[in-house]
C-alpha positions in Angstrom: -0.2 0.0 0.1 1.0 3.6 -0.6 -0.2 5.7 2.2 2.3 8.1 3.8 5.5 8.4 5.9 6.1 6.7 9.1 8.5 8.8 11.4 11.5 6.9 10.2 10.7 7.7 6.3 10.2 11.3 7.0 13.4 11.4 9.2 14.8 9.7 6.0 13.6 12.1 3.7 14.6 15.2 5.4 17.9 14.1 6.5 17.2 15.2 10.1 18.4 12.9 13.0 16.4 11.2 16.0 18.6 13.1 18.3 18.2 12.1 22.0 15.7 9.4 21.1 17.9 7.4 18.7 20.9 7.4 21.3 19.0 5.6 24.0 19.6 1.8 23.9 16.5 -0.9 23.9 17.4 -1.9 27.1 16.7 1.7 28.6 12.6 1.3 27.8 11.1 0.3 31.0 8.8 -2.8 29.6 7.1 -2.7 33.1 5.8 0.9 32.6 4.4 -0.3 29.0 1.8 -2.0 30.8 0.8 0.5 33.6 -2.5 2.5 33.6 -1.9 6.2 32.3 -3.7 9.2 33.1 -4.3 11.9 30.6 -1.5 14.5 30.5 -2.0 18.1 31.3 -2.3 20.0 28.2 -1.6 23.7 27.5 -4.9 25.8 28.0 -5.6 27.1 24.3 -8.4 26.5 22.1 -5.9 25.1 19.5 -2.8 23.1 20.8 0.2 22.9 18.4 2.1 19.5 18.8 5.3 18.9 17.0 5.3 15.9 15.0 8.8 14.7 14.8 12.3 14.8 16.3 14.8 17.9 16.0 12.3 20.7 14.9 13.7 24.2 15.2 12.1 26.8 17.5 13.1 30.3 16.0 13.4 33.9 16.9 11.8 35.0 13.2 10.0 33.2 10.8 12.9 32.0 8.4 15.4 29.2 8.3 17.9 31.3 6.4 21.2 30.0 7.7 22.8 33.6 7.3 20.5 34.9 9.9 21.1 32.4 12.8 17.4 32.4 14.0 17.4 29.3 15.7 16.6 29.1 19.5 16.1 25.5 20.6 15.4 22.1 19.3 11.9 20.8 20.0 11.2 16.7 20.3 8.0 15.0 19.2 4.6 15.8 21.1 6.3 19.2 22.5 3.1 21.1 22.8 2.4 24.7 22.8 -0.5 26.9 22.6 -1.3 27.8 19.0 -1.0 31.6 18.0 -1.4 32.6 14.5 0.4 31.4 11.2 2.5 34.1 9.3 4.0 33.8 5.9 7.8 33.7 6.3 10.9 32.8 4.2 11.6 29.1 3.9 15.0 28.2 2.4 15.4 24.8 0.7 12.5 24.6 -2.4 9.8 23.9 0.0 6.4 25.5 -1.2 5.0 25.8 2.4 6.0 29.2 3.8 4.0 29.2 6.8 5.2 29.6 10.2 3.4 29.0 13.6 3.9 32.3 15.5 3.6 31.4 19.3 4.8 32.9 22.5 8.1 30.8 22.4 8.9 31.7 19.2 8.4 30.4 15.4 7.9 27.0 14.3 7.7 25.8 10.6 3.8 25.0 10.3 4.5 21.8 8.5 5.8 20.3 11.7 3.0 21.0 14.0 -0.2 19.4 13.9 -3.1 21.6 15.0 -5.3 19.7 18.1 -7.8 20.4 20.4 -8.3 19.2 24.0 -11.8 17.9 24.4 -12.4 15.9 27.1 -15.2 13.3 27.1 -17.6 11.7 29.9 -16.6 8.0 29.7 -19.2 5.0 29.7 -18.5 2.4 32.2 -19.8 -0.8 30.8 -20.2 -1.9 27.1 -23.3 -0.8 24.9 -26.1 -3.5 25.2 -25.6 -6.2 22.6 -22.5 -4.5 20.9 -19.1 -6.3 20.5 -17.2 -3.0 20.6 -17.6 0.9 19.0 -15.7 3.3 17.1 -14.0 6.0 18.9 -12.3 9.2 18.0 -9.5 10.7 19.9 -10.4 14.3 20.8 -7.1 15.2 22.9 -3.7 15.9 21.6 -2.5 12.7 22.5 -3.5 9.6 24.8 -0.5 7.4 26.4 -1.4 3.8 26.1 -0.8 0.8 28.1 0.1 -2.4 26.3 -1.8 -5.8 26.9 -0.5 -9.0 25.1 2.8 -9.9 23.1 5.0 -7.1 21.5 4.7 -7.8 18.0 4.2 -4.6 15.8 6.5 -2.9 13.9 5.2 0.4 15.1 5.4 -0.6 18.9 9.1 -2.1 18.3 10.2 0.9 17.0 8.7 2.9 19.7 10.6 0.7 22.3 13.7 1.0 20.3 13.8 4.9 20.3 12.3 5.1 24.2 9.5 6.7 23.0 6.1 6.0 24.5 3.2 4.7 22.2 0.3 7.0 22.1 -2.7 7.7 19.8 -3.0 11.4 18.5 -5.7 14.1 18.1 -8.0 12.7 15.0 -7.3 9.0 14.9 -10.0 6.3 15.2 -10.1 3.1 16.8 -12.2 0.3 17.6 -12.9 -0.2 21.3 -13.9 -3.6 22.5 -13.5 -3.6 26.4 -14.0 -1.1 29.4 -12.3 -1.0 33.0 -12.1 0.7 35.8 -8.7 1.2 37.4 -7.3 3.6 39.9 -10.6 5.1 39.9 -10.5 6.1 36.2 -12.1 4.7 33.4 -9.9 2.8 30.3 -11.0 1.8 27.0 -9.4 -1.1 25.3 -8.4 -0.1 21.5 -8.3 -3.5 19.8 -6.1 -3.6 16.9 -7.1 -7.5 16.3 -5.6 -9.0 12.9 -9.0 -10.3 12.0 -11.2 -7.4 13.2 -11.7 -3.8 12.4 -8.6 -2.2 10.5 -7.1 -5.5 9.8 -4.5 -5.5 12.5 -0.8 -5.3 11.2 -0.4 -6.3 7.8 -3.3 -8.4 8.2 -1.6 -11.3 10.3 -1.1 -10.2 13.8 -2.6 -7.4 16.3 -2.2 -6.0 19.6 -4.2 -4.3 22.2 -4.0 -1.3 24.2 -5.7 0.6 27.0 -6.1 4.4 27.2 -7.8 6.9 29.4 -11.4 6.8 28.4 -11.7 10.8 28.7 -9.6 11.3 25.6 -11.9 9.3 23.5 -15.4 10.5 21.6 -17.6 7.5 21.0 -19.0 7.8 17.2 -22.6 7.9 16.8 -24.3 7.3 13.4 -24.5 11.5 13.1 -20.6 11.3 12.6 -21.0 9.0 9.5 -24.4 10.1 8.1 -24.3 11.2 4.7 -23.8 14.6 3.4 -26.0 15.6 0.6 -27.9 12.7 0.2 -30.2 14.1 -1.9 -28.0 14.6 -4.9 -27.8 12.1 -7.6 -24.3 10.4 -7.1 -23.6 10.8 -10.6 -23.6 14.5 -9.9 -20.9 14.3 -7.2 -17.2 14.5 -8.6 -14.0 15.4 -7.1 -11.1 17.0 -8.7 -7.5 16.8 -7.2 -5.0 19.1 -8.5 -1.5 17.8 -8.0 0.3 21.1 -8.9 -1.6 23.1 -6.6 -2.1 20.3 -4.0 -5.7 21.0 -3.5 -8.9 18.8 -3.6 -12.4 19.9 -4.5 -15.7 18.3 -4.3 -18.3 19.4 -6.7 -22.1 18.8 -6.8 -22.9 19.5 -10.9 -20.7 22.5 -11.6 -21.0 23.9 -8.0 -17.9 23.5 -5.6 -19.0 22.5 -2.4 -16.0 21.6 -0.7 -12.5 22.5 -0.9 -9.1 21.7 1.1 -5.3 21.4 0.7 -3.7 18.2 0.1 -0.4 16.3 0.6 -0.1 14.0 -2.5 2.6 11.3 -3.6 6.3 12.4 -4.1 7.2 12.7 -7.4 10.9 13.4 -7.0 13.0 10.5 -6.0 14.6 11.8 -2.7 17.6 9.9 -3.5 18.2 10.8 -7.2 16.4 14.0 -7.7 14.7 12.7 -10.6 11.1 12.2 -11.6 9.8 8.8 -10.5 6.3 7.3 -10.5 7.1 5.0 -7.5 5.7 7.4 -4.8 3.7 9.6 -7.3 -0.2 10.0 -6.8 -1.8 8.5 -10.3 -3.0 11.0 -12.8 -6.5 10.3 -14.3 -10.0 9.0 -13.7 -10.1 7.1 -10.4 -13.1 5.8 -8.3 -14.1 5.4 -4.8 -14.5 1.6 -4.6 -13.3 0.9 -0.9 -14.2 2.9 2.5 -13.2 2.0 5.8 -13.4 3.9 9.0 -10.0 3.3 10.4 -7.2 1.3 9.0 -4.0 0.2 9.9 -1.3 0.8 7.0 1.7 -1.2 7.1 4.1 -2.2 4.2 7.9 -2.6 3.0 10.9 -3.5 5.1 12.4 -2.1 8.1 14.6 -0.1 5.9 12.2 1.5 3.6 8.6 0.8 4.9 6.1 2.4 7.1 3.6 1.2 9.9 1.0 3.5 10.9 -2.2 2.6 12.7 -5.4 3.9 13.1 -5.2 5.9 9.7 -8.9 7.5 9.9 -11.5 8.0 7.3 -10.0 6.1 4.5 -11.5 6.3 1.2 -9.7 4.5 -1.1 -9.6 5.3 -4.9 -7.2 3.1 -6.7 -6.8 -0.5 -6.7 -3.1 0.0 -6.1 -3.7 1.2 -2.7 -4.1 4.8 -3.0 -6.7 6.3 -0.6 -7.8 9.8 0.5 -7.3 9.8 4.2 -6.7 11.6 7.2 -2.8 12.3 8.2 -2.1 13.4 11.7 1.6 12.9 11.3 2.3 16.3 9.7 0.8 19.7 8.7 2.5 20.0 5.4 -0.8 20.0 3.3 0.0 22.1 0.1 3.2 20.2 -0.2 3.5 16.8 -1.9 4.7 14.6 1.1 2.9 10.9 0.8 3.8 7.6 -0.7 1.0 7.9 -3.0 -2.1 8.7 -1.2 -4.2 11.8 -0.9 -3.6 13.1 2.6 -5.7 15.6 4.1 -6.4 16.5 7.8 -8.6 14.1 9.7 -11.4 16.7 9.9 -11.5 16.9 5.7 -10.9 13.2 5.6 -14.3 12.6 7.9 -16.1 14.9 5.5 -15.0 13.5 2.4 -15.9 10.1 3.7 -19.6 11.1 4.5 -19.9 12.6 1.3 -19.0 10.4 -1.1 -20.4 7.2 -2.3 -21.1 4.7 -1.0 -22.3 5.6 2.1 -21.1 3.5 5.2 -22.8 3.2 8.7 -21.0 2.5 11.8 -22.4 -1.1 11.9 -20.6 -1.6 8.3 -17.5 -0.2 9.3 -16.1 -0.6 5.5 -17.8 -1.5 2.3 -15.8 -2.8 -1.2 -17.1 -2.5 -4.5 -16.1 -4.1 -8.0 -16.6 -2.9 -11.3 -19.0 -2.2 -13.0 -20.3 -0.7 -9.6 -18.4 2.0 -8.0 -18.7 5.0 -5.8 -17.7 8.7 -6.5 -15.7 9.7 -9.4 -12.3 11.4 -8.6 -10.3 13.2 -11.3 -6.5 13.7 -10.5 -5.1 16.3 -12.8 -1.4 17.1 -13.4 0.6 19.6 -16.0 2.6 17.3 -18.3 5.8 18.8 -19.9 
């Protein structure tokens, strides 16, 4: 499959290092702590909270990375949180399209490297809904620290242990909850990444279980997946993805009803600097044919692969594994960034998921279609030279 960068992939592409994370040996990770219940962290008191998404991100005194100006104040590590101020247009040297910087009380941070999140706590339930094997839940806080259950198996968790980094769920991710428990006077939900359940586990052959503070999860209802513009003839709905401008537009007839920025596949090989179709998003007429509320996306080897659990609101548009989906691991929308998929924010991915056909209920969780049946037509366009 082609969906986007893991932390390892991003570090390779940008030439950044893992810093203090990479220098810590495997045995420094306390495996006993991995299973201990964990309450939510204390988050900044801000309507929008910026979360640093990778290692070694520069905090700057001015909105520019121009080496001649020596603007760097400090290096920020993953999941550093700061109150979101405002975005300003800066001067980014290095060939990137995104010129936006986030202005904070601490300094300026390149906007592609911070996820905008919110802290919206929820009232947890204490027993499973009658007659249900589980329920879908959406993360509504910057992150949830997880307690692991069972055998350590996934590449994702193994990487976290290797770099001594706590396993977490992030704002916008959607997971399947199959158990509830009360521990130390707080409620926890169990996220089930079962290989044969919702989301297909890791590569479809194995899965794991994690517990998290229930306050951080919003239980999804049918309203969260209810169809948008259901009275419009599906034939009158269409999507245009512009790979040059990195934008996505939804049309009902000739009327544009939705617009957002995207991050599509990288068309330039980061090693050779030459045009390559290996990671590029396909050009031409595509169709929505498989929709799933949340999916683990894992492929490739330890050297060149990726392992990303709970990728939300997946609308697959190509049989080769290309999907429109939410991306919580970067904020580089407007820049080519992915392994071929069409990345949008989790909020935008949810809107697109609801608006496109076929419509999916919570009970269904997913649906696949085979030609000649298909859903919404997606036209991917790019200039040719």
